[in-house]
C-alpha positions as CSV (number, residue, x, y, z in Angstrom):
1,M,-176.2,-15.0,102.0
2,N,-177.0,-17.7,104.5
3,S,-173.8,-20.1,104.6
4,R,-175.8,-23.3,104.7
5,E,-178.0,-22.2,101.8
6,L,-174.8,-21.2,99.8
7,L,-173.3,-24.5,100.6
8,E,-176.4,-26.6,100.1
9,N,-175.2,-28.6,96.9
10,I,-171.4,-28.7,97.7
11,P,-170.1,-31.9,99.1
12,Y,-167.7,-31.0,101.9
13,K,-166.3,-32.1,105.2
14,L,-166.2,-29.8,108.1
15,L,-162.6,-30.1,109.3
16,S,-162.7,-27.4,112.2
17,G,-164.9,-24.6,113.6
18,E,-168.6,-23.8,113.1
19,L,-170.2,-22.5,110.1
20,P,-170.9,-18.8,110.3
21,E,-174.5,-17.8,109.8
22,K,-173.7,-15.6,106.8
23,I,-171.2,-15.1,103.9
24,E,-171.0,-11.4,102.8
25,H,-168.1,-11.8,100.4
26,I,-166.2,-14.4,98.4
27,T,-162.6,-14.1,97.7
28,M,-159.5,-16.2,96.4
29,D,-157.1,-13.5,97.5
30,S,-156.4,-13.1,101.2
31,R,-155.4,-9.4,100.8
32,D,-159.1,-8.9,99.6
33,A,-160.7,-10.6,102.5
34,V,-162.9,-8.6,104.9
35,P,-165.0,-9.5,107.9
36,G,-167.6,-12.2,106.8
37,S,-165.7,-13.4,103.8
38,L,-165.4,-17.0,102.4
39,F,-161.9,-17.6,101.3
40,V,-161.3,-20.1,98.7
41,C,-157.9,-21.8,98.7
42,I,-156.8,-22.2,95.1
43,E,-153.5,-23.9,94.1
44,G,-151.9,-22.1,91.3
45,Y,-149.0,-22.3,89.1
46,T,-146.6,-20.1,91.1
47,V,-148.7,-19.6,94.5
48,D,-150.8,-21.9,96.5
49,G,-153.7,-20.2,98.2
50,H,-153.5,-22.7,101.1
51,D,-150.5,-20.8,102.3
52,F,-152.5,-17.9,102.8
53,A,-155.7,-19.1,104.8
54,E,-154.3,-17.9,108.0
55,Q,-153.7,-14.4,106.5
56,A,-157.1,-14.4,105.2
57,T,-158.5,-15.2,108.7
58,K,-156.7,-12.2,110.2
59,C,-158.3,-10.1,107.5
60,G,-161.8,-11.1,108.5
61,A,-162.5,-14.3,106.7
62,T,-164.9,-16.6,108.8
63,L,-164.9,-19.6,106.4
64,I,-162.1,-21.4,104.6
65,L,-162.7,-23.6,101.7
66,S,-159.7,-26.0,101.2
67,E,-158.4,-29.1,99.5
68,K,-156.3,-30.0,102.2
69,P,-156.2,-29.3,105.9
70,V,-155.1,-25.9,107.1
71,E,-154.6,-24.5,110.7
72,V,-156.3,-21.3,111.3
73,E,-157.8,-19.6,114.4
74,G,-161.2,-18.0,114.2
75,S,-162.5,-19.7,110.9
76,A,-164.3,-22.8,110.0
77,V,-162.5,-25.0,107.6
78,L,-164.3,-27.0,105.0
79,I,-162.6,-29.5,102.8
80,V,-163.7,-30.1,99.3
81,E,-162.4,-32.3,96.4
82,D,-161.9,-29.5,94.0
83,T,-161.8,-25.9,95.2
84,V,-161.9,-24.3,91.6
85,R,-165.1,-26.2,90.6
86,A,-166.7,-25.5,94.0
87,L,-165.8,-21.8,93.5
88,G,-167.6,-21.8,90.2
89,Q,-170.8,-23.3,91.7
90,L,-170.6,-21.0,95.0
91,A,-170.0,-17.8,93.0
92,S,-172.9,-18.6,90.5
93,K,-175.1,-19.1,93.6
94,F,-173.8,-16.1,95.4
95,Y,-174.4,-13.8,92.3
96,K,-178.0,-15.3,91.8
97,Y,-177.1,-17.4,88.9
98,P,-176.6,-14.6,86.4
99,S,-175.8,-16.7,83.4
100,K,-179.4,-18.1,83.4
101,D,-180.7,-14.5,82.7
102,I,-178.3,-13.8,79.7
103,Q,-177.9,-15.6,76.3
104,M,-174.6,-17.1,77.0
105,I,-172.3,-17.9,73.9
106,G,-169.2,-19.9,74.4
107,V,-166.5,-20.1,71.6
108,T,-163.7,-22.8,71.7
109,G,-161.0,-23.9,69.4
110,T,-157.3,-23.6,68.7
111,N,-157.5,-20.6,66.4
112,G,-160.3,-18.2,65.7
113,K,-161.8,-17.7,69.1
114,T,-161.0,-14.1,69.5
115,S,-162.1,-13.3,66.1
116,V,-165.4,-15.1,66.2
117,A,-166.1,-13.8,69.7
118,G,-165.2,-10.4,68.7
119,M,-167.3,-10.6,65.6
120,L,-170.3,-11.7,67.5
121,H,-169.9,-8.9,70.2
122,S,-169.7,-6.4,67.3
123,M,-172.6,-7.8,65.3
124,L,-174.8,-8.0,68.3
125,M,-174.3,-4.2,69.1
126,K,-175.0,-3.5,65.4
127,L,-178.2,-5.5,65.7
128,G,-179.3,-3.2,68.6
129,E,-178.4,-5.5,71.4
130,K,-176.6,-4.8,74.6
131,S,-173.6,-7.2,74.7
132,A,-170.7,-8.2,76.7
133,L,-167.5,-10.0,75.6
134,T,-164.8,-11.6,77.5
135,G,-161.6,-13.2,76.3
136,T,-158.0,-12.7,75.3
137,I,-158.4,-8.9,74.6
138,G,-160.4,-8.2,77.9
139,F,-163.7,-7.8,79.3
140,N,-165.9,-5.4,76.9
141,L,-169.1,-4.3,78.5
142,N,-171.3,-2.4,75.9
143,G,-168.0,-0.9,74.4
144,E,-166.2,-0.2,77.6
145,M,-163.0,-2.4,77.8
146,H,-161.3,-3.8,80.8
147,P,-158.1,-5.9,80.6
148,S,-158.0,-9.4,81.8
149,A,-155.0,-11.9,82.4
150,N,-156.1,-15.1,80.7
151,T,-158.3,-16.1,77.8
152,T,-160.7,-17.6,80.2
153,S,-160.8,-15.8,83.7
154,D,-160.8,-17.6,87.0
155,A,-164.2,-18.9,88.1
156,L,-165.0,-16.0,90.6
157,T,-164.1,-13.3,88.0
158,T,-166.1,-15.1,85.5
159,Q,-169.2,-14.9,87.6
160,K,-168.6,-11.5,88.6
161,M,-168.3,-10.4,84.9
162,I,-171.6,-12.1,84.1
163,A,-173.3,-10.4,87.0
164,K,-172.1,-7.1,85.7
165,A,-173.4,-7.8,82.2
166,K,-176.6,-8.7,83.7
167,E,-176.8,-5.5,85.9
168,A,-175.9,-3.5,82.8
169,G,-178.9,-4.9,80.9
170,C,-177.2,-7.0,78.4
171,S,-179.1,-9.6,76.6
172,H,-175.9,-11.5,75.4
173,M,-172.4,-12.4,76.6
174,T,-169.9,-13.9,74.3
175,M,-167.1,-16.0,76.1
176,E,-163.8,-17.3,74.6
177,V,-163.4,-20.7,76.2
178,S,-159.9,-22.1,76.5
179,S,-159.1,-25.7,77.0
180,H,-157.3,-24.8,80.2
181,G,-160.4,-23.1,81.6
182,L,-162.7,-26.1,80.8
183,V,-160.1,-28.6,82.3
184,L,-159.3,-26.6,85.3
185,G,-163.1,-26.0,86.2
186,R,-163.0,-22.2,85.6
187,L,-166.4,-22.5,83.7
188,A,-168.1,-24.5,86.4
189,G,-171.6,-22.8,87.2
190,V,-171.9,-21.1,83.8
191,E,-175.0,-21.9,81.7
192,F,-174.2,-21.7,78.2
193,N,-177.1,-21.3,75.4
194,T,-174.8,-21.7,72.4
195,A,-171.6,-23.5,72.1
196,I,-169.3,-22.8,69.0
197,F,-166.2,-24.7,67.8
198,T,-163.7,-23.2,65.4
199,N,-160.9,-25.7,64.8
200,L,-158.4,-27.9,66.5
201,T,-154.8,-27.9,65.6
202,H,-151.4,-28.3,67.3
203,D,-151.0,-26.1,70.3
204,H,-150.8,-26.5,74.2
205,L,-149.4,-30.0,74.4
206,D,-147.1,-28.9,77.0
207,F,-150.4,-28.9,79.3
208,H,-152.5,-31.5,77.5
209,G,-149.8,-34.1,76.6
210,T,-151.5,-35.4,73.5
211,M,-154.0,-34.1,70.7
212,E,-156.6,-36.5,72.0
213,E,-156.6,-35.1,75.4
214,Y,-156.6,-31.6,73.9
215,G,-159.5,-32.5,71.7
216,H,-161.3,-34.0,74.8
217,A,-160.9,-30.8,76.7
218,K,-162.5,-28.6,73.9
219,G,-165.4,-31.1,73.8
220,L,-166.2,-30.3,77.5
221,L,-168.0,-27.2,76.4
222,F,-170.6,-29.2,74.3
223,A,-171.0,-31.5,77.3
224,Q,-171.7,-28.4,79.5
225,L,-174.8,-27.5,77.4
226,G,-176.4,-30.5,79.5
227,Q,-179.1,-32.9,78.6
228,D,-182.2,-31.0,79.2
229,L,-184.1,-30.7,75.8
230,S,-186.7,-28.5,77.1
231,E,-184.0,-25.8,77.4
232,R,-183.3,-23.9,74.0
233,K,-179.6,-24.5,73.5
234,R,-177.4,-25.3,70.4
235,A,-174.1,-26.3,69.2
236,V,-172.5,-24.7,66.3
237,L,-169.6,-26.9,64.6
238,N,-167.1,-26.4,61.8
239,A,-167.8,-29.2,59.3
240,D,-164.4,-28.6,57.9
241,D,-162.7,-30.0,61.1
242,P,-163.0,-33.7,61.8
243,W,-163.2,-33.2,65.5
244,S,-166.8,-32.0,65.0
245,E,-168.0,-35.5,64.5
246,Q,-166.6,-36.3,68.0
247,F,-168.3,-33.2,69.4
248,K,-171.6,-34.1,67.9
249,K,-171.8,-37.0,70.3
250,M,-171.2,-34.9,73.3
251,T,-174.4,-33.1,73.2
252,S,-178.2,-33.8,72.7
253,H,-179.1,-30.4,71.7
254,P,-179.8,-29.2,68.1
255,I,-176.6,-28.9,66.0
256,F,-175.8,-26.3,63.2
257,T,-172.9,-26.7,60.8
258,Y,-170.8,-24.3,58.8
259,G,-168.0,-24.8,56.5
260,V,-166.0,-24.0,53.2
261,E,-164.5,-27.3,52.1
262,K,-167.2,-29.8,53.4
263,Q,-171.0,-29.8,53.0
264,A,-172.6,-27.7,55.7
265,Q,-176.0,-26.0,56.5
266,F,-174.1,-22.6,56.2
267,R,-171.5,-22.9,53.4
268,A,-169.1,-20.3,51.6
269,D,-167.8,-20.6,48.2
270,E,-166.6,-18.2,45.2
271,I,-164.4,-16.4,47.8
272,S,-162.5,-13.3,46.6
273,M,-160.4,-10.9,48.4
274,D,-158.4,-7.7,48.1
275,Q,-156.9,-5.2,50.5
276,S,-160.1,-3.8,51.5
277,G,-161.8,-6.9,52.6
278,T,-163.3,-10.3,51.4
279,S,-166.6,-11.3,49.7
280,F,-168.3,-14.8,49.2
281,R,-171.4,-16.6,48.3
282,L,-173.4,-18.0,51.3
283,T,-175.6,-21.0,50.8
284,C,-177.9,-21.8,53.7
285,P,-181.4,-22.7,54.5
286,E,-182.7,-19.2,53.5
287,G,-181.1,-19.6,50.0
288,E,-178.0,-18.0,48.3
289,F,-176.6,-14.7,49.3
290,Q,-173.7,-12.5,48.3
291,V,-171.8,-11.6,51.5
292,S,-169.0,-8.7,51.9
293,M,-166.9,-7.8,54.8
294,K,-164.1,-5.7,55.9
295,L,-162.2,-8.7,57.2
296,L,-159.4,-10.2,55.4
297,G,-158.5,-13.9,54.6
298,H,-160.0,-17.3,54.0
299,F,-159.8,-18.1,57.8
300,N,-162.0,-15.1,58.4
301,V,-164.7,-16.5,56.0
302,S,-164.7,-19.4,58.2
303,N,-165.0,-17.2,61.2
304,A,-167.6,-15.3,59.8
305,L,-169.6,-18.4,58.9
306,A,-169.4,-19.3,62.6
307,A,-170.9,-15.8,63.8
308,I,-173.6,-15.9,61.1
309,T,-174.7,-19.5,61.9
310,A,-174.7,-18.8,65.7
311,L,-176.8,-15.6,65.3
312,Y,-179.2,-17.3,63.0
313,A,-179.5,-20.3,65.4
314,E,-180.2,-17.7,68.1
315,G,-183.2,-16.3,66.0
316,F,-182.0,-13.4,64.3
317,R,-183.0,-12.5,60.8
318,L,-180.3,-13.3,58.2
319,D,-180.6,-10.3,56.3
320,N,-179.9,-8.3,59.5
321,I,-177.1,-10.4,60.4
322,L,-175.3,-9.8,57.0
323,E,-175.8,-6.2,57.2
324,A,-174.2,-6.3,60.7
325,L,-171.3,-8.3,59.4
326,A,-170.7,-5.9,56.5
327,A,-170.5,-3.0,59.0
328,I,-168.1,-4.2,61.5
329,D,-164.3,-3.6,61.5
330,P,-161.5,-6.1,62.0
331,V,-161.0,-7.6,65.5
332,E,-158.0,-5.7,67.2
333,G,-154.7,-7.5,66.5
334,R,-156.3,-10.1,64.1
335,M,-154.7,-9.4,60.7
336,Q,-155.1,-5.7,61.5
337,K,-153.7,-3.2,59.2
338,V,-151.6,-0.8,60.7
339,S,-152.1,2.8,59.6
340,I,-148.5,3.8,58.4
341,D,-147.6,6.8,56.0
342,A,-145.3,4.7,54.1
343,P,-145.2,2.7,50.8
344,V,-145.5,-0.8,52.6
345,T,-148.4,-2.5,54.0
346,V,-148.0,-3.7,57.7
347,Y,-150.3,-6.1,59.5
348,V,-150.2,-7.3,63.2
349,D,-151.7,-10.8,64.0
350,Y,-151.9,-13.0,67.0
351,A,-150.8,-16.0,65.1
352,H,-148.9,-18.3,67.3
353,T,-149.7,-21.7,65.9
354,P,-148.4,-23.3,62.7
355,D,-152.1,-23.3,61.3
356,A,-152.7,-19.7,62.1
357,I,-149.2,-18.7,60.6
358,E,-150.2,-20.7,57.4
359,K,-153.6,-18.8,57.2
360,A,-152.2,-15.3,57.8
361,L,-149.8,-15.8,54.8
362,A,-152.5,-17.3,52.6
363,A,-154.5,-14.1,53.4
364,V,-152.1,-11.8,51.7
365,S,-150.7,-14.1,48.9
366,G,-153.3,-13.1,46.6
367,F,-152.6,-9.4,46.2
368,K,-148.7,-9.7,46.7
369,K,-146.9,-7.1,44.6
370,N,-143.4,-7.4,46.0
371,K,-141.9,-9.3,48.9
372,I,-143.8,-10.8,51.9
373,I,-141.8,-10.3,55.1
374,F,-142.9,-12.5,58.0
375,L,-141.9,-12.0,61.6
376,V,-142.7,-15.0,63.7
377,G,-142.0,-15.6,67.5
378,T,-142.9,-18.0,70.2
379,G,-143.3,-17.8,73.9
380,G,-140.7,-19.2,76.3
381,N,-141.4,-22.1,78.8
382,R,-144.5,-23.3,76.7
383,D,-145.1,-26.0,74.1
384,K,-141.7,-26.5,72.2
385,T,-142.8,-29.1,69.9
386,K,-144.8,-26.7,67.6
387,R,-141.7,-24.4,67.2
388,P,-140.2,-26.0,64.1
389,D,-143.5,-26.3,62.3
390,M,-144.1,-22.5,63.0
391,A,-141.0,-21.7,61.2
392,K,-141.6,-24.2,58.4
393,K,-145.1,-22.5,57.8
394,A,-143.5,-19.0,58.0
395,S,-140.9,-20.1,55.2
396,V,-143.6,-19.4,52.6
397,A,-142.7,-15.7,53.0
398,D,-139.9,-14.3,50.9
399,Y,-137.9,-13.2,54.2
400,V,-138.6,-14.2,57.8
401,V,-137.5,-12.9,61.1
402,L,-137.3,-15.5,63.8
403,T,-137.7,-14.0,67.3
404,T,-139.4,-14.3,70.7
405,D,-143.0,-13.7,71.8
406,D,-143.0,-13.7,75.7
407,P,-139.6,-15.3,76.5
408,R,-140.2,-15.5,80.2
409,D,-137.3,-17.3,81.9
410,E,-136.1,-19.2,78.7
411,A,-133.0,-18.0,76.9
412,Y,-133.3,-16.3,73.4
413,D,-131.0,-18.8,71.9
414,S,-133.0,-21.8,73.1
415,I,-136.1,-20.4,71.3
416,L,-134.5,-19.4,68.2
417,K,-132.8,-22.8,67.6
418,D,-136.0,-24.7,68.0
419,L,-137.4,-22.2,65.3
420,E,-134.4,-22.4,63.1
421,I,-134.9,-26.2,62.7
422,G,-138.1,-25.6,60.6
423,M,-136.8,-22.9,58.2
424,A,-137.0,-24.2,54.6
425,H,-134.7,-21.5,53.0
426,P,-131.9,-19.3,54.0
427,N,-133.5,-15.9,53.8
428,Y,-134.0,-15.3,57.3
429,A,-132.7,-13.7,60.6
430,C,-132.4,-14.7,64.2
431,I,-133.1,-11.6,66.5
432,G,-134.1,-12.5,70.1
433,D,-135.0,-9.0,71.2
434,R,-138.5,-8.6,69.8
435,E,-138.3,-4.7,69.5
436,E,-135.0,-5.0,67.4
437,A,-136.7,-7.9,65.4
438,V,-139.7,-5.7,64.4
439,K,-137.4,-2.9,63.4
440,H,-135.3,-5.3,61.4
441,A,-138.4,-6.5,59.5
442,I,-139.3,-2.8,58.6
443,Q,-135.7,-2.0,57.6
444,Q,-135.5,-5.0,55.3
445,S,-138.8,-3.8,53.4
446,E,-138.8,-2.0,50.1
447,P,-141.7,-0.1,48.6
448,G,-144.6,-2.6,47.8
449,D,-143.7,-5.0,50.3
450,I,-146.2,-6.7,52.8
451,I,-145.0,-7.1,56.5
452,I,-146.8,-9.5,58.8
453,L,-145.9,-9.1,62.5
454,A,-147.2,-12.4,64.2
455,G,-147.5,-13.5,67.7
456,K,-148.4,-10.6,69.8
457,G,-151.3,-9.1,67.9
458,H,-153.4,-6.5,70.2
459,E,-150.9,-7.2,73.1
460,D,-149.2,-4.1,74.5
461,Y,-146.6,-5.8,76.8
462,Q,-144.0,-8.6,76.6
463,I,-143.2,-10.9,79.5
464,I,-139.5,-11.2,80.2
465,G,-138.7,-13.3,83.4
466,T,-141.7,-12.7,85.4
467,T,-142.0,-9.0,84.7
468,K,-144.3,-7.4,82.1
469,F,-142.7,-4.8,80.1
470,P,-144.4,-2.4,77.7
471,H,-144.3,-3.4,74.0
472,S,-146.5,-2.7,71.0
473,D,-145.5,-4.3,67.7
474,K,-147.9,-1.8,66.0
475,E,-146.3,1.3,67.5
476,I,-142.6,0.0,67.1
477,A,-143.5,-0.6,63.2
478,K,-145.1,2.8,62.9
479,Q,-142.1,4.7,64.4
480,E,-139.6,2.6,62.4
481,A,-141.4,3.0,59.0
482,L,-141.5,6.8,59.7
483,T,-137.7,6.8,60.2
484,K,-136.9,4.6,57.2
485,Y,-139.4,6.2,54.6
486,S,-139.6,9.8,55.8
């Protein structure tokens, strides 16, 4: 692509060298640079791309995009204010604005992003659409899964994924949108058609500082819908969460609301559930409908409402939407029942906030026969302020196992002490090693018990130090239950 055309709307200062005529490739990894590459210097948490500009040049990069002066030979150097945001705009243009050709759905919120995004993807497939999904679990392209490192990928990877979805003929792509991704500019250049808000609860204050800043970050998704009312775009907001009132002010596009507790365009009541799933009455502009789904918990009623509302807003027929919802399976690692040949019921769940823990326990309390055993872990070197409240919410269970999630470089004792502050009863154990903690939870069980292993969900690894080690709550629980009950 012609370099001047590529850079047309990017404010920059030419620091040194001459612009190459063409750019054949864009990268932010110096090892990936080839002749004709544009290398974008990104300052990360552990590595600064500016330190690798010279290496990228030696590999063939002919243009360096930087936030500060770098000395290289053989490449032109451009200075921009924000390389992450510039990268999103450049990558979008380089890949021919792929998000303009797909219905892009963005889902943001503290809890429920993965569930709502997963529901939408599965329901779209049931509705006969070609669909792509990207988020915590990975990149799913028409049913083929690829892993991802972050909830919201870097700006370049995001545009590549959208381009792949477009090339594969997808009509829709659903993205989990994290507050980090919005603030850091990873979604620059993405044209969203539908923006969905699930809820806002205590999390990530180590990054945002205050709930006000956290809420503002989430609202950026709705601002990103733009102000051009000739474009068919819409916002889908949770009427039960007071932050929705703030987000209404951040867009001029049509607003659709859903809720369980407050009045909304799409509202659920008469909720009932058992171990096979959940049913509820839906009241909406089309009338009243009885809805059944395989998913468990009041929180999944709210998640289902978000998906129903979004698809209705996209123009799908309501009867087809409800048929699709009834047919889909639970999202992996979200109150997912583990297939175990034992007289206990085990669920794995991604719950890692106080609110999510409370909702996971509420989901099973209605059909409790004996004890509820709850394992709760939290990550090292992350938001410590939520830890006591996580344990407090877990105290609703009859027996609690306090452990780690991804301890990283933080000592087990430090994490466990923070959790232990919140315990409301003495029926608990502190076990830093997560594998041993899962085994302990199973060993403490008796026939008829319900065990919830919270924090890791679908993940098949654990980060200790800076290394990823294989770890699956689900597989450890299966093996330990087999040992105990065989």
